[in-house]
C-alpha positions in Angstrom: 124.9 -53.0 87.7 124.1 -49.3 87.8 120.4 -49.8 88.3 118.3 -47.7 90.6 115.1 -48.5 92.5 113.2 -46.2 90.1 114.2 -48.5 87.2 112.1 -51.3 88.8 109.0 -49.2 89.2 106.0 -48.8 86.9 106.2 -45.2 85.7 102.4 -44.8 85.8 101.4 -46.5 89.1 104.7 -46.1 90.9 104.3 -49.7 92.1 106.8 -52.5 91.4 107.0 -53.6 87.8 106.7 -57.3 88.8 107.9 -58.7 85.4 111.0 -56.5 85.5 111.7 -57.4 89.1 111.4 -61.1 88.4 113.7 -60.8 85.3 116.3 -58.7 87.1 116.3 -60.1 90.7 114.5 -63.5 90.5 116.1 -64.8 93.8 115.1 -61.6 95.7 111.8 -60.8 94.1 109.8 -62.0 97.1 111.7 -59.7 99.5 111.5 -56.8 97.0 107.7 -57.0 96.9 107.6 -56.8 100.7 108.9 -53.2 100.4 106.2 -50.6 99.7 107.3 -48.0 97.2 106.9 -44.3 98.1 104.1 -42.3 96.5 105.8 -39.0 97.3 108.7 -39.2 94.8 111.4 -40.0 97.4 114.9 -39.9 95.9 117.2 -42.9 95.7 119.8 -43.2 98.4 122.4 -45.6 99.5 121.7 -47.3 102.9 124.5 -48.9 104.9 123.7 -51.0 108.0 125.9 -49.4 110.8 127.1 -52.7 112.4 130.0 -55.0 111.7 127.8 -57.8 110.3 126.0 -55.4 107.8 122.8 -57.3 108.6 119.7 -55.4 109.7 118.2 -56.4 113.1 115.6 -54.9 115.3 118.4 -53.8 117.6 120.4 -52.1 114.8 117.2 -50.3 113.7 116.6 -49.1 117.2 120.1 -47.7 117.7 120.0 -46.0 114.4 116.7 -44.3 115.2 118.0 -43.3 118.6 121.2 -41.7 117.1 119.1 -39.7 114.6 116.9 -38.3 117.4 120.0 -37.1 119.4 121.3 -35.3 116.3 118.2 -33.2 115.8 118.8 -29.4 115.5 118.6 -27.9 118.9 117.0 -24.8 117.4 114.0 -26.9 116.3 110.8 -25.8 118.2 109.5 -28.3 120.7 105.8 -27.9 121.5 104.8 -28.1 125.1 101.6 -30.0 124.5 99.8 -29.0 127.7 100.7 -25.3 127.7 100.7 -24.7 124.0 97.6 -26.7 123.0 95.5 -28.2 125.8 95.4 -25.2 128.0 94.4 -22.8 125.2 91.4 -20.6 125.4 89.3 -22.4 122.8 86.8 -25.2 122.5 87.8 -28.9 123.0 87.0 -29.5 119.3 89.5 -26.8 118.2 92.2 -28.1 120.6 91.9 -31.6 119.0 92.2 -30.0 115.6 95.3 -28.0 116.5 96.8 -31.2 118.1 96.2 -33.2 115.0 97.8 -30.4 112.9 100.9 -30.5 115.1 101.1 -34.2 114.5 100.4 -33.8 110.8 97.5 -36.2 111.2 95.1 -34.3 108.9 93.6 -35.8 105.7 95.3 -33.3 103.4 96.7 -34.0 99.9 100.3 -34.8 100.9 99.3 -37.3 103.6 96.7 -39.0 101.3 99.3 -39.3 98.5 101.7 -41.0 100.9 99.1 -43.5 101.8 98.3 -44.3 98.2 94.7 -42.9 98.3 93.8 -42.2 94.7 92.0 -38.8 94.9 92.9 -35.2 94.1 95.8 -34.1 96.3 96.2 -30.6 94.9 95.3 -27.3 96.5 91.8 -26.3 95.2 92.8 -22.7 94.8 96.4 -22.9 93.4 96.8 -26.5 92.0 100.0 -27.3 93.9 100.5 -30.3 96.2 98.5 -29.6 99.4 100.8 -29.6 102.4 99.8 -28.4 105.9 101.7 -25.0 105.9 100.3 -24.2 102.4 96.7 -25.1 103.3 96.7 -23.0 106.5 99.0 -20.1 105.6 100.5 -19.9 102.1 97.4 -20.6 100.0 96.0 -17.3 98.5 92.6 -18.1 100.2 94.2 -18.6 103.6 96.3 -15.4 103.2 93.1 -13.4 102.4 91.5 -14.7 105.5 94.5 -13.8 107.6 94.5 -10.3 106.0 91.0 -9.6 107.4 92.2 -10.1 111.0 93.5 -7.2 113.0 96.3 -8.4 115.2 98.1 -6.3 117.9 101.3 -7.7 116.4 101.6 -7.7 112.5 101.5 -11.1 111.0 102.7 -12.2 107.5 101.5 -15.8 106.6 104.2 -16.3 103.9 106.9 -16.1 106.6 105.6 -19.3 108.2 107.8 -22.2 107.3 107.2 -24.5 110.3 103.7 -25.3 111.6 104.9 -26.0 115.2 106.6 -22.6 115.4 103.4 -20.9 114.3 101.3 -22.8 116.8 103.7 -21.9 119.6 103.9 -18.2 118.9 100.3 -17.9 117.9 99.2 -18.2 121.5 100.5 -14.7 122.1 98.7 -13.1 119.1 95.9 -10.9 120.4 93.2 -9.7 118.0 91.9 -6.2 118.0 89.9 -4.8 119.7 91.7 -6.2 122.8 89.6 -8.9 124.5 92.3 -10.8 126.5 91.9 -13.8 124.2 94.7 -15.1 122.1 93.2 -15.4 118.6 96.2 -16.9 116.7 95.1 -20.6 116.9 91.5 -19.9 115.9 91.6 -19.1 112.2 93.3 -22.2 110.7 90.3 -24.2 111.7 87.9 -22.4 109.5 90.4 -22.3 106.6 90.4 -26.1 106.8 86.6 -26.2 107.1 86.3 -24.1 103.9 88.6 -26.5 102.1 86.6 -29.5 103.3 83.3 -27.9 102.4 84.4 -27.3 98.9 85.8 -30.9 98.4 82.8 -32.6 99.9 80.1 -30.6 98.1 78.9 -32.0 94.8 78.7 -28.5 93.3 82.1 -27.5 94.5 80.8 -24.4 96.4 83.5 -22.3 98.0 83.1 -20.7 101.4 83.8 -17.0 101.1 86.6 -15.4 103.1 84.2 -13.3 105.1 82.2 -16.3 106.0 85.4 -18.0 107.2 85.6 -15.3 109.9 82.3 -16.4 111.5 83.5 -19.5 113.3 86.6 -17.9 114.8 84.4 -15.1 116.1 82.2 -17.7 117.7 85.3 -19.4 119.2 86.4 -16.1 120.7 83.0 -15.6 122.3 83.3 -19.1 123.7 86.7 -18.2 125.2 85.5 -15.0 126.7 82.6 -16.8 128.5 85.1 -19.2 130.0 87.1 -16.4 131.6 
């Protein structure tokens, strides 16, 4: 037939074109409508069921997922949740935020778009699709905040391509003057707060980059008192 999934979607809403589906695949329309189309522009691909019957079952899905997990790149960073997050020298609120970032369970543009939530999903400063690494490190605003921090080890936000890697190595980033507190995990929180403050305010007021330093400083004071 030469038809692709995209040919059966409404170009505006990215939902199924019900009339076209009924006209093209009348006997399969009910099953087609059970499949939720992607909102993130996923490309078409051919899927073959890896068993002799070529029929999908719960067992075949389980074994396929298990095989994919065993083929993960060994160089991929694995977070040690207790050591890298929960034992950090920061407040419980910040630990929960870092944990949610690692799981990509934050209400940012990319995640909202995938769930079909019809609001602006673009970066408020650059206009590109808002993903986690961009929000916390690549956005011009985030880079200006990071540039105000004096680290013992030089840090370049644009070199960060994987959030889990940054969370892991960030625990060893000491701010100057030396306080004995690893400051790496502290600053993404206020970058996110600045973004939330702008999007939730009716006037669209933006938090200044110097103001974004206040909360991390308070977190460092909290960490020093715990020592």
